[in-house]
Structure formats: structure tokens, C-alpha cells
C-alpha positions as CSV (number, residue, x, y, z in Angstrom):
1,M,0.0,0.0,0.0
2,S,2.9,2.4,0.7
3,A,3.8,2.8,-3.0
4,D,0.4,2.6,-4.5
5,T,-2.3,5.2,-5.0
6,I,-5.1,4.9,-2.4
7,H,-8.6,4.9,-3.9
8,L,-11.4,6.3,-1.6
9,T,-15.1,6.5,-2.1
10,G,-17.2,8.6,0.2
11,G,-20.4,10.3,0.9
12,I,-19.8,13.6,2.9
13,D,-22.8,15.5,4.2
14,V,-21.4,18.9,5.1
15,G,-24.2,20.3,7.2
16,N,-24.3,23.7,8.7
17,G,-24.1,22.0,12.1
18,Y,-22.2,18.8,11.6
19,V,-20.2,16.8,9.0
20,K,-21.6,13.3,8.6
21,G,-19.6,11.0,6.4
22,A,-18.9,7.5,5.2
23,I,-15.7,6.7,3.4
24,S,-14.5,3.3,2.1
25,N,-11.1,2.2,0.8
26,A,-11.3,0.2,-2.4
27,E,-8.1,-1.8,-1.6
28,T,-8.7,-2.7,2.0
29,G,-12.5,-2.6,2.2
30,S,-12.3,-0.5,5.4
31,L,-15.3,1.8,6.0
32,D,-15.1,4.8,8.3
33,T,-18.1,6.7,9.5
34,I,-17.5,10.4,10.5
35,D,-19.4,12.8,12.7
36,L,-17.8,16.1,13.7
37,P,-19.0,19.7,14.2
38,S,-18.8,21.8,11.1
39,A,-16.2,24.1,12.6
40,I,-12.5,24.9,12.3
41,Q,-10.0,27.0,14.3
42,A,-7.4,28.7,12.2
43,S,-3.9,29.4,13.6
44,T,-0.9,31.3,12.3
45,R,1.3,28.9,14.2
46,Q,2.9,26.4,11.7
47,S,2.6,23.4,14.0
48,P,0.9,22.3,17.3
49,K,2.5,23.5,20.5
50,V,2.9,19.8,21.5
51,P,2.7,17.5,18.5
52,L,2.1,13.8,19.0
53,D,5.1,11.5,18.9
54,D,5.4,9.6,15.6
55,D,5.6,6.3,17.4
56,T,2.0,6.8,18.7
57,A,0.6,6.9,15.2
58,L,-0.8,3.4,15.2
59,E,-2.5,3.9,18.6
60,V,-4.0,7.3,17.6
61,M,-5.2,6.0,14.2
62,T,-6.8,2.8,15.4
63,D,-8.3,3.8,18.8
64,E,-11.9,4.8,18.0
65,S,-12.2,6.7,21.2
66,L,-9.5,9.1,20.1
67,D,-11.5,10.0,17.0
68,V,-8.8,11.4,14.7
69,Y,-11.4,13.3,12.6
70,N,-12.3,15.5,15.5
71,R,-8.6,16.0,16.3
72,L,-7.4,16.7,12.7
73,D,-4.7,19.4,12.5
74,A,-3.8,20.3,8.9
75,S,-2.8,23.0,6.3
76,F,-3.9,23.1,2.7
77,T,-2.5,24.0,-0.7
78,S,-5.5,23.9,-3.1
79,P,-7.1,26.0,-5.7
80,L,-10.2,25.9,-3.5
81,I,-8.5,27.6,-0.5
82,G,-6.7,31.0,-0.6
83,D,-4.2,30.4,2.1
84,S,-2.1,27.7,3.8
85,D,-2.9,28.5,7.4
86,R,-3.1,25.6,9.8
87,R,-6.6,24.5,10.7
88,V,-7.8,22.4,13.6
89,F,-11.1,20.5,13.1
90,G,-14.2,19.4,14.9
91,R,-14.6,19.2,18.7
92,S,-10.9,20.1,19.2
93,A,-11.7,23.5,17.4
94,L,-14.4,24.2,20.0
95,T,-12.0,24.0,23.0
96,M,-8.8,25.8,21.8
97,S,-7.9,29.4,21.2
98,G,-6.6,30.5,17.8
99,S,-6.5,33.3,15.3
100,K,-10.0,32.7,13.9
101,F,-12.9,30.4,14.6
102,T,-15.1,29.6,11.6
103,E,-18.6,28.0,11.5
104,F,-21.2,28.3,8.8
105,E,-23.3,31.5,8.7
106,V,-26.9,30.8,9.4
107,R,-28.5,34.2,10.0
108,D,-30.5,36.1,7.5
109,G,-28.6,37.0,4.3
110,H,-25.9,34.3,4.9
111,S,-23.8,33.5,1.8
112,S,-24.2,30.3,-0.2
113,K,-22.5,27.2,1.2
114,V,-20.7,26.9,-2.2
115,D,-19.1,30.3,-1.5
116,Q,-18.0,29.5,2.0
117,N,-14.5,28.0,2.0
118,L,-15.4,26.0,5.1
119,S,-17.3,23.4,3.1
120,K,-14.3,22.6,0.9
121,I,-11.9,22.6,3.9
122,L,-14.0,20.1,5.7
123,V,-14.4,17.8,2.6
124,L,-10.6,17.8,1.8
125,G,-9.7,17.3,5.5
126,V,-11.8,14.2,6.2
127,F,-10.6,12.5,3.0
128,A,-7.0,13.2,3.9
129,A,-7.5,11.9,7.4
130,K,-9.0,8.7,6.1
131,A,-6.1,8.2,3.7
132,L,-3.5,8.6,6.5
133,R,-5.5,6.5,8.9
134,D,-5.7,3.6,6.4
135,H,-2.0,3.8,5.6
136,V,-1.1,3.7,9.3
137,R,-3.5,0.8,10.0
138,E,-2.0,-1.1,7.1
139,T,1.7,-0.5,7.7
140,G,1.8,0.3,11.4
141,S,3.6,3.6,11.0
142,L,3.6,7.0,9.4
143,P,4.6,7.1,5.7
144,D,8.0,8.4,4.7
145,H,6.6,9.8,1.5
146,E,3.7,11.8,0.1
147,L,0.5,9.8,0.0
148,R,-1.4,9.8,-3.3
149,V,-5.2,9.5,-3.3
150,K,-7.9,9.3,-6.0
151,I,-11.4,10.0,-4.8
152,R,-15.0,9.4,-5.8
153,A,-17.3,11.6,-3.7
154,G,-21.0,12.2,-3.1
155,L,-21.7,15.7,-1.9
156,A,-24.9,17.6,-1.1
157,L,-26.1,21.2,-1.5
158,P,-29.4,22.8,-0.2
159,I,-32.0,22.5,-2.9
160,S,-31.9,26.1,-4.0
161,E,-28.1,25.9,-4.4
162,F,-28.3,22.5,-6.0
163,V,-30.5,23.9,-8.8
164,A,-28.2,26.8,-9.6
165,R,-24.7,25.6,-8.6
166,R,-24.3,21.8,-8.7
167,H,-22.1,21.6,-11.8
168,A,-19.9,24.4,-10.7
169,Y,-19.5,22.9,-7.2
170,A,-18.4,19.5,-8.6
171,A,-16.0,21.2,-11.1
172,E,-14.3,23.1,-8.2
173,F,-13.1,19.8,-6.8
174,M,-12.3,18.0,-10.1
175,G,-10.9,20.9,-12.2
176,V,-12.0,22.3,-15.5
177,P,-14.2,19.8,-17.4
178,G,-12.3,18.2,-20.3
179,S,-8.9,19.3,-19.1
180,N,-6.1,16.8,-19.0
181,D,-4.8,18.4,-15.8
182,P,-7.2,17.6,-12.9
183,A,-7.3,19.8,-9.9
184,V,-4.7,18.8,-7.3
185,H,-5.3,19.3,-3.6
186,L,-2.5,19.0,-1.0
187,V,-3.3,18.5,2.6
188,T,-0.4,18.4,5.1
189,I,-1.5,16.7,8.4
190,K,0.4,18.2,11.3
191,N,-0.8,16.2,14.3
192,F,2.5,14.3,14.6
193,S,6.1,15.5,14.9
194,T,6.6,14.5,11.3
195,P,4.1,16.3,9.0
196,V,2.5,14.1,6.3
197,T,1.4,15.4,2.9
198,V,-1.6,13.8,1.1
199,R,-2.0,14.6,-2.6
200,M,-5.6,14.2,-3.7
201,E,-7.4,14.1,-7.0
202,F,-11.2,13.8,-7.4
203,V,-12.1,11.5,-10.3
204,D,-15.8,11.8,-9.8
205,V,-18.1,14.1,-7.8
206,Q,-21.8,13.5,-7.6
207,V,-23.7,16.5,-6.2
208,I,-27.2,15.7,-4.9
209,A,-29.9,17.9,-3.3
210,E,-30.0,17.8,0.5
211,G,-33.0,15.9,1.7
212,A,-33.2,14.1,-1.7
213,S,-30.1,12.1,-0.7
214,A,-31.8,11.2,2.6
215,Q,-34.9,10.0,0.7
216,F,-32.6,7.7,-1.4
217,A,-31.3,6.2,1.8
218,I,-34.9,5.6,3.1
219,T,-35.8,3.8,-0.1
220,D,-32.5,1.8,0.1
221,K,-33.2,0.6,3.7
222,G,-36.6,-0.8,2.5
223,E,-39.0,-2.7,4.7
224,P,-37.0,-2.9,8.0
225,L,-37.1,0.9,8.3
226,A,-40.7,1.1,7.0
227,E,-41.8,-1.4,9.7
228,A,-40.1,0.7,12.4
229,L,-41.8,3.8,11.2
230,L,-45.2,2.2,11.1
231,A,-44.7,0.8,14.6
232,D,-43.7,4.2,15.9
233,L,-46.6,5.9,14.3
234,R,-49.1,3.4,15.6
235,S,-47.7,3.5,19.1
236,R,-49.1,7.1,19.3
237,E,-52.1,6.7,16.9
238,P,-53.2,3.1,16.7
239,E,-55.8,3.7,14.1
240,V,-53.6,5.5,11.6
241,L,-52.7,3.7,8.4
242,A,-54.7,0.6,9.5
243,G,-54.0,-2.3,7.1
244,V,-50.9,-0.6,5.6
245,T,-47.9,-2.9,5.5
246,A,-44.2,-2.1,5.4
247,A,-44.2,-3.2,1.7
248,D,-47.0,-0.7,1.0
249,L,-44.9,2.1,2.5
250,V,-41.8,1.1,0.5
251,A,-43.9,1.2,-2.7
252,V,-44.9,4.9,-2.0
253,A,-43.7,7.0,-4.9
254,N,-45.1,10.5,-4.2
255,T,-43.6,12.0,-1.1
256,I,-42.5,15.2,0.6
257,G,-39.4,15.3,2.8
258,I,-38.7,17.8,5.5
259,D,-35.0,17.8,6.2
260,V,-34.4,20.1,9.3
261,G,-30.8,21.2,9.5
262,E,-29.0,24.0,11.4
263,G,-28.9,26.5,8.6
264,T,-31.6,25.4,6.2
265,V,-34.8,23.3,6.1
266,N,-35.1,21.5,2.7
267,F,-38.3,20.2,1.3
268,P,-37.4,17.5,-1.4
269,T,-40.5,16.4,-3.3
270,F,-40.6,13.1,-5.2
271,S,-43.2,12.5,-7.9
272,G,-43.5,9.0,-9.4
273,G,-40.4,8.0,-7.5
274,R,-38.2,10.7,-9.0
275,F,-36.9,13.8,-7.4
276,N,-39.0,16.8,-8.5
277,P,-36.9,20.0,-8.3
278,E,-39.8,22.1,-9.6
279,A,-41.8,21.3,-6.5
280,S,-38.9,21.3,-4.0
281,T,-37.6,24.3,-2.1
282,T,-35.4,25.5,0.7
283,L,-36.1,27.5,3.8
284,D,-33.1,29.7,4.6
285,M,-33.2,29.1,8.4
286,G,-32.9,26.2,10.7
287,Y,-32.3,25.0,14.2
288,G,-28.9,26.9,14.2
289,T,-30.8,30.1,13.7
290,V,-32.6,29.4,16.9
291,L,-29.3,28.8,18.7
292,A,-27.7,31.9,17.2
293,N,-30.6,34.1,18.4
294,A,-30.3,32.7,21.9
295,L,-26.6,33.3,22.4
296,E,-27.1,36.9,23.7
297,R,-29.7,35.8,26.2
298,L,-27.4,33.0,27.5
299,D,-24.6,35.5,28.0
300,E,-26.8,37.7,30.1
301,V,-27.3,34.9,32.6
302,D,-23.6,33.9,32.7
303,L,-23.9,30.9,30.4
304,R,-20.8,31.5,28.4
305,F,-20.7,30.1,24.9
306,T,-18.2,31.5,22.4
307,S,-20.1,30.2,19.3
308,R,-23.3,28.7,18.1
309,K,-21.5,25.5,17.4
310,Q,-20.2,25.3,21.0
311,L,-23.8,25.7,22.2
312,A,-25.1,23.1,19.8
313,D,-22.5,20.6,20.9
314,F,-23.3,21.3,24.6
315,L,-27.0,20.7,24.1
316,Q,-26.5,17.6,22.0
317,T,-24.2,15.9,24.6
318,A,-25.9,14.2,27.5
319,P,-25.2,16.3,30.6
320,S,-23.2,15.0,33.6
321,K,-24.3,15.5,37.2
322,F,-22.1,18.6,37.2
323,T,-23.5,20.2,34.1
324,R,-27.2,19.2,34.4
325,G,-28.3,22.5,35.8
326,R,-26.5,24.6,33.1
327,H,-27.9,22.2,30.5
328,Q,-31.5,22.7,31.7
329,R,-31.1,26.5,31.9
330,A,-29.7,26.6,28.4
331,Q,-32.6,24.6,27.0
332,V,-35.1,26.9,28.7
333,L,-33.5,30.0,27.2
334,V,-33.3,28.5,23.7
335,E,-37.0,27.4,23.6
336,P,-38.6,30.9,22.9
337,D,-37.2,31.1,19.4
338,V,-38.3,27.5,18.5
339,K,-41.9,28.6,17.9
340,Y,-40.8,31.1,15.1
341,L,-38.9,28.3,13.3
342,V,-41.9,26.0,13.6
343,E,-44.2,28.6,12.2
344,A,-41.9,29.2,9.2
345,I,-41.5,25.4,8.5
346,T,-45.2,24.8,8.8
347,A,-46.0,27.7,6.4
348,M,-43.6,26.6,3.8
349,F,-44.7,23.0,4.1
350,G,-48.3,24.1,3.4
351,E,-47.1,25.8,0.2
352,V,-45.2,22.7,-0.9
353,L,-48.1,20.4,-0.1
354,T,-50.5,22.7,-2.1
355,Q,-48.1,22.7,-5.1
356,S,-47.7,18.9,-5.0
357,G,-51.5,18.4,-5.1
358,E,-53.6,15.5,-3.9
359,S,-51.1,12.9,-5.1
360,T,-48.9,13.2,-2.0
361,E,-48.9,9.8,-0.2
362,A,-46.6,10.4,2.8
363,V,-44.5,13.0,4.5
364,Y,-41.1,12.2,6.0
365,V,-39.4,14.4,8.7
366,Y,-35.8,13.9,9.4
367,G,-32.4,15.7,9.9
368,G,-30.3,16.7,12.8
369,G,-32.4,19.7,13.7
370,S,-35.7,17.7,13.8
371,G,-35.1,16.1,17.2
372,P,-34.8,19.2,19.4
373,I,-38.0,20.8,18.0
374,K,-40.1,17.6,17.6
375,E,-42.6,18.4,20.5
376,E,-43.5,21.7,18.8
377,L,-43.1,20.8,15.1
378,Y,-44.8,17.4,14.9
379,P,-48.3,18.5,16.0
380,A,-48.1,21.5,13.8
381,L,-47.2,19.4,10.7
382,L,-50.0,16.9,11.5
383,A,-52.5,19.7,11.5
384,A,-51.2,21.1,8.3
385,A,-51.0,17.7,6.5
386,G,-54.7,16.8,7.1
387,D,-55.1,13.1,6.2
388,V,-51.6,12.8,4.7
389,P,-49.5,10.6,7.1
390,V,-46.5,12.4,8.6
391,L,-43.7,10.0,9.5
392,Y,-41.3,11.6,12.0
393,L,-38.0,9.7,12.0
394,D,-35.9,9.4,15.2
395,A,-33.2,12.0,15.0
396,R,-30.6,9.6,16.4
397,Y,-30.5,7.9,13.0
398,S,-32.2,10.3,10.7
399,R,-29.4,12.8,11.0
400,H,-27.2,10.3,9.1
401,L,-29.6,9.6,6.2
402,N,-28.1,12.3,3.9
403,R,-24.7,10.8,4.5
404,E,-25.9,7.3,3.6
405,G,-27.7,8.5,0.5
406,L,-24.6,10.3,-0.7
407,Y,-22.4,7.3,-0.1
408,I,-24.8,5.1,-2.1
409,A,-24.7,7.6,-5.0
410,A,-20.9,7.6,-5.0
411,R,-20.7,3.8,-4.8
412,H,-23.2,3.3,-7.7
413,V,-20.9,5.3,-10.0
414,E,-17.9,3.2,-8.7
415,E,-19.8,0.0,-9.4
416,R,-20.4,1.0,-13.0
417,M,-16.7,1.4,-13.5
418,Q,-15.8,-2.0,-12.0
419,P,-15.8,-5.5,-13.7
420,D,-19.0,-7.4,-13.2
421,S,-17.3,-9.9,-11.0
422,R,-16.7,-7.3,-8.2
423,K,-20.2,-5.7,-8.3
424,A,-22.0,-8.3,-6.2
425,S,-19.6,-8.0,-3.3
426,R,-19.7,-4.2,-3.4
427,R,-23.5,-4.3,-3.2
428,S,-23.5,-6.5,-0.1
429,E,-20.9,-4.2,1.5
430,Q,-23.0,-1.1,0.7
431,K,-26.1,-2.6,2.3
432,A,-24.1,-3.5,5.4
433,S,-22.7,0.0,5.7
434,A,-26.1,1.6,5.7
435,Q,-27.4,-0.4,8.6
């Protein structure tokens, strides 16, 4: 492996709140799942104050509790990024001081995710970390040379951005279409005493609308997920969908999704089993807007959070006996803004439902922001939907659906490029990865 090019295939859902990813290695078959806050801390220091010893690389890269993706420390030389400053990723970025902390903008008038460098930095960083992790797991040590990587990726954009920018976004990673010189991205990982450079080229990038990729994953999971959804619905309303089976639900072809994120809420509509961009739309606010609006109130009562992302991570983590009181106070002060988000989601859902007409068979609610507002949002959607069933997925797994749909899309392209003899094993691996 040390002298060969590493081939990676991944689905990376860069949300306004969290990056959820799944990346597999074509040679080793290893699959990594990734979950880190969408945040970085930039520093003008060229290296960490105390880098890790090189001889700890195997332990660091194989111990899941150390979570290298949330500790990644790297600099970039790429046409996508205008400087080579060092960046620290994920949860480590939430607890260190630096020159500049960056998270996605979620307030009114925020710029497109395509135009925010953060999305590209996060994508390049997690692929580079996966490449180094696989090398170390395979050889037992850091490489003594530059790692070369070729990548197939599935990426997502909010529906409004997908419609206008999907081709340009893919081209940014791959380079000018038709050119013999693909874009080259260098990531230098600086966690250890000896920096490691990873040279990456994207051979294929599939860009899918946020929410639509989640719907692909729901369809792919089939009857087991449908059965769980029906059981959950009937536990609250026993008479709803009487006589409907899991197979009936899987066969549904006309749906509306409500994908609640931190910066946007996407409403992907499917007509006849196909994504219908004409009837789909994006609400440019999300649960992160609620958190951003609450920060000032929290500061007034001596609950000190330096960023929206730090607050989100605090609320998502189960409190200890020592933080339980602060956790409850923070939740109470965040709640007043939830009603405004629920009103906006419900109003836009009503418009989408009207445009879709009477053919809509089911509504799915999912996404990382759907859990914290379920008590307020679910009854509001039920009232707006009338007799159309609303299936509210558990946020513990629904926040990963976009990731799984993007991974499926990337793998489908990979399969088409493989000999037939390898396709069956790849399908079984893909199914296992989405469990």
C-alpha cells in the first residue's frame, strides 16, 4: 500500500451544524463513519504546541475513542483555498484558542454554502485523514513519502443551491471539465512530529440535493425501516394507516421530505419515485438560527458560549451530574425562538403540499435539527397535513440519512466502473454500511 495510489469512495454530508460522512477504501475494504462539528479553528502557528510522537501513530489512528477526525490538524495547498494557514477540526476546534474560529453562517442573508471555504476545507480534510488512517492501519507507522489518493465523492447542497450551482461545485473539486490536468489538492497533516502530505485528485463528484439524498437512503433501507416507522406511528395513533404494511410504505412514490438542519430546512419532493426539483424548495433558516438568536440571552445569565456551534454541541451531549443545571437553563432559554422556526417550517410545508397536489402519499421528517423541535413541530405538521400521514423519524439515526444516500450515489458510480465480478460483493458491503 505504501507505494500505491489509495482509492477512496465517500459520501460527505457537510451540514451547517455537523459533517456526517462514510468513506470506504477500495483496496482494504475498510469503512469509516465520520461525525464532527462543522467548525475549524485557524492558527498562524505552523505546528501544534505539543505534536504527538510519531511512534504513537498506530494507537492514535486505530483507537476509535481518540477519533482522529475530531482532532485533525492540517494545512492546505489547493485552488479551493486561498491560504495555507493551519486548521484544527471538529470538537478540538471548540476548545482551543486560535486566530479565527469559523462556522457556517446561518443568520438572514448568509452566503451560499458553495461560496464559504469551510465546506471545501471540511471535505478535503476528512478524505486526507481517512487516507493517512488507512496507511497507518495497514503499515503500522507514518509514511516516509507523500500519499497519493484518488477520490469518488458524493456531496450535497441545499435544494436552492443544487439547482443553480451543482455543476460548478463539482468542477471546483475536479478541475476544468475536459482538461487533461485535474485539480490537485495537497493536505499536510500536522498532528504528529513529522508532517504528512496527502496529494488528492477527485475522479468523480456526484452532487445531490440535501434531503433528496436522505430519501434515497430511506428507499434503500426498505422494509425494515418502514416497519419501524409504522410501529412508531401506531404507538401514538393506533388507528392511523390501518391495514398498511411495510411493503406498502416502501412502494410509495409520491412523497415530501422535511429535512431540518442547522442553517436550512429542505423540502425535497418526489413524484412518481423521482426527485422533482420544480416542486422542491429550501427555507433559509434552521435550528442553528434558533441557537444563534439565543446566544445573547445566554450570556446575560452567565452561560458562556463563544459560538453557536459550541452551544449546539453542549445541548446535544448528555449532561453529567455537574453540568445538568446549566444544560437545563440553556434549554429553557433556547426554547422561545423555536416557535418562530416551527411557524416558518409549517407555512412553507403548506405551500409545498399545495403545489404537490392531492397525489402526495406520505411526508417524512428527518435531519439533525428535527429532534430538538419535535414536540412543537410534529403536531403543527400533523394539523397542516390533514389526512396525509406524517412519519417523523428518530433524529438519532435520521441525521445520518443524507450521508448514507450520498455514499450510495458515489458507490453506484464506482460499481459502473468495475468489472462485473466485483459488483455483487460491493452491493453487499454497501447494504451493510447503511445499517
